[in-house]
Wavefront OBJ file of the C-alpha trace (Angstrom):
o trace
v 83.339 90.308 102.696
v 85.966 87.966 103.923
v 89.851 87.586 103.633
v 92.016 86.196 105.387
v 95.720 87.726 107.208
v 98.604 86.286 104.854
v 101.396 87.822 107.124
v 101.666 90.064 110.109
v 105.100 92.194 109.673
v 107.182 93.852 112.037
v 110.817 95.378 111.768
v 113.199 97.377 114.319
v 112.928 100.380 111.966
v 113.152 100.569 108.121
v 112.132 97.608 105.558
v 111.733 94.740 105.030
v 109.193 94.190 107.667
v 109.410 90.551 109.007
v 106.716 87.826 109.117
v 105.902 86.589 112.831
v 103.377 84.168 113.852
v 101.482 86.539 116.411
v 101.530 89.891 117.385
v 99.675 92.053 120.059
v 98.429 95.080 118.311
v 97.902 98.547 120.308
v 96.728 102.263 120.139
v 99.941 103.024 118.636
v 100.549 99.134 116.276
v 102.067 96.527 117.250
v 104.062 95.621 119.970
v 107.934 95.609 119.099
v 107.340 96.838 115.440
v 109.470 100.192 115.110
v 109.528 103.260 112.210
v 112.648 104.784 111.172
v 111.321 108.141 110.661
v 108.444 108.271 113.616
v 108.267 112.027 112.524
v 106.482 110.347 108.978
v 105.229 106.734 110.205
v 103.542 105.554 112.873
v 101.506 107.228 116.059
v 97.684 106.628 116.611
v 96.108 107.801 112.720
v 98.863 105.830 111.322
v 99.262 102.288 113.709
v 98.946 99.767 110.964
v 100.284 99.857 107.466
v 98.098 97.194 105.440
v 98.618 95.903 102.184
v 96.738 93.388 99.858
v 98.550 90.383 98.421
v 96.928 90.136 95.391
v 98.334 93.865 94.498
v 101.611 92.422 95.878
v 101.263 89.599 93.794
v 99.964 92.121 90.764
v 103.213 94.047 91.058
v 105.798 91.243 90.966
v 104.041 89.525 87.788
v 104.851 93.231 86.305
v 108.519 92.457 87.030
v 109.272 94.729 90.396
v 111.180 92.571 93.155
v 108.410 93.205 95.829
v 107.554 90.388 98.749
v 105.229 90.653 101.387
v 106.629 93.040 103.775
v 109.095 94.562 101.517
v 106.980 97.788 101.020
v 106.884 98.120 104.901
v 103.119 97.079 105.666
v 102.588 95.339 108.756
v 99.757 93.216 107.654
v 99.367 91.722 104.294
v 95.751 90.793 103.496
v 93.922 88.585 100.872
v 90.749 88.089 99.695
v 89.161 91.332 100.274
v 88.190 94.053 97.239
v 90.926 96.250 97.741
v 89.043 99.120 95.618
v 86.547 98.968 98.513
v 89.266 99.537 101.378
v 88.869 103.522 101.662
v 89.484 105.966 104.236
v 86.238 105.629 106.831
v 86.024 101.626 106.242
v 86.592 99.333 108.912
v 88.130 95.859 109.008
v 87.840 93.463 111.933
v 91.076 91.623 111.648
v 90.805 88.427 113.525
v 88.769 87.768 116.841
v 89.638 90.667 118.644
v 91.171 93.684 116.342
v 88.894 96.769 114.713
v 90.565 98.923 112.658
v 89.773 102.266 110.772
v 91.542 103.053 107.786
v 92.605 106.921 107.951
v 94.225 107.445 104.518
v 96.305 106.300 101.744
v 100.582 105.671 102.106
v 102.392 108.007 100.453
v 105.324 105.800 99.141
v 108.967 107.040 100.611
v 111.831 106.520 99.171
v 112.662 103.266 102.119
v 110.342 100.785 99.738
v 112.000 101.851 96.420
v 114.151 98.682 96.545
v 110.596 97.142 95.749
v 110.515 98.475 92.578
v 112.351 97.503 89.458
v 112.972 101.093 88.457
v 113.266 102.282 92.299
v 110.257 104.203 91.181
v 108.014 103.274 94.637
v 105.426 106.116 92.896
v 104.080 103.071 91.678
v 101.832 102.949 94.571
v 101.007 106.192 94.922
v 97.432 106.440 94.873
v 97.134 110.089 93.467
v 98.855 109.057 90.584
v 97.446 104.794 90.537
v 93.939 104.764 92.684
v 93.588 101.561 94.057
v 97.363 100.416 94.340
v 98.292 102.194 97.470
v 99.014 100.737 100.860
v 96.384 102.365 103.914
v 97.429 103.606 107.076
v 94.999 102.198 109.809
v 94.080 103.305 113.491
v 93.396 100.636 116.144
v 89.754 100.671 117.459
v 90.084 98.184 119.319
v 93.618 95.647 119.878
v 94.246 92.273 120.855
v 96.530 89.995 118.569
v 96.749 88.830 114.839
v 98.044 85.909 113.242
v 98.623 84.709 110.198
v 95.480 82.536 108.967
v 93.379 84.975 110.693
v 90.339 86.435 109.133
v 90.130 89.746 107.721
v 86.467 91.388 107.335
v 85.459 94.409 105.646
v 82.331 96.173 107.305
v 80.751 99.355 106.471
v 82.416 102.359 106.246
l 1 2 3 4 5 6 7 8 9 10 11 12 13 14 15 16 17 18 19 20 21 22 23 24 25 26 27 28 29 30 31 32 33 34 35 36 37 38 39 40 41 42 43 44 45 46 47 48 49 50 51 52 53 54 55 56 57 58 59 60 61 62 63 64 65 66 67 68 69 70 71 72 73 74 75 76 77 78 79 80 81 82 83 84 85 86 87 88 89 90 91 92 93 94 95 96 97 98 99 100 101 102 103 104 105 106 107 108 109 110 111 112 113 114 115 116 117 118 119 120 121 122 123 124 125 126 127 128 129 130 131 132 133 134 135 136 137 138 139 140 141 142 143 144 145 146 147 148 149 150 151 152 153 154 155
C-alpha cells in the first residue's frame, strides 16, 4: 500500500509543529525537532510521531480546530489505511527512512487546543481505536521531504 508524506513537522518544543521542506531523520528523530517534556515524549522508541491526514480532515469536519502539525506529529501522511498502522508495523518513508511503530500515543494536554472541547482524548486509542497518532522508532535514517512516498510494509 503506497501513500505519501504531506508534511514534515518540527518545533523548538510544544505545538504546533511547523512544516519544513526537508528533514534529516536519525535514531532519536528529526534533527532540530525538540519536545517540551522529554521525560514523556521523544527517545529512540518515540523518535517520530506519525498521523494520517485523513484522520485530521475527519476531525476538522467534526468541528475541531485541528490541522497538520497541531497535534504534534512529526510526519503527516496520506493514502495509508490508518487502521492497519499498528504496533509492529513497518513503514518506509521516502527512499531512505525505515521505521517501526512502537505504540499508540497517549494524548496530552499540550494538544488540547486542537479540539473544540479541549478534550484531546478524542484521539486516545483506548477510547477511539484507529484515531490515535503513532510513535515509531527509526530502523534506518535518512532524509524526508513532503511528497515522498510512504509504504506500509508487513508487520
